[in-house]
N, C-alpha and C positions, 0 to 999 in steps of 0.2 A: 357111133361113137369109132374116134379114131386113135389109133394105139401106133407108135413108131417102134420096131422090132431092134432099129439100130443097128442094121445089119447091112449089106448090101450082097451077100453071098447066099444064094438059092438055098443050096442044104442048110445052112444055118438057119434062113427065115423059115423054112418049112417046119424044123424043129421048134422053134422058138413060136410060130403060130401055134402049134398044137399045146405048147404049154399055158401060153395066153389064152386060147380056147377052152381049156380043160379049167382053169382058175375062174374065166368069167360062168360057164357051165354051174361051177360050184356054187357062184356068187346067188345065179339066178335060182338054183335049186334052193339056195337057205332061205330064199326071200319068200318062195311058194310053201315054205314049210311053216311059217310062222302062222301064228294064231292071229287071224283080225281082231280087232278092238271088239268091233261088234258081233264078235262070236262069245266073246266071255258072258257069262250070265250077269246080268246086271241086280244089284243089291237093291231094291226097294228101300228110300228113305223120307219117313213123312216131314215135309219142312212146315213151320210155320210161315206166315206171310213176312214177318219180320227176316227170318233166318233166308228165305229166297229173296230178298233184296239186298241183304248183306253178301250173298253168295254172287249175286250179279253185280255189284259196286266191284268186290275184288276181280271179277273177270273182267269186266271193263276195264280197271286200273291194268291190269298186265297187259291186255289189249292195247291199250294208250300207251305205256311204257316200249312194249315190243315193236309199235309203228315210230315212235321219235326214236331208236336205236337204228331205224334203217336210214 
């Protein structure tokens, strides 16, 4: 990642670098502390074959619509 500090003054650049680095570190920390989706317990649901086909059809439709938008 590249970021301009928008200054040519070395002293101001050091100060702005420290501020930018602290913000970046805070973002990475927040990302590391998030719970991954696969770490959450899954709720078991029994589906009929018709239910499974309906869900698959809906998912397929969402995928097609998303790819059409690109």
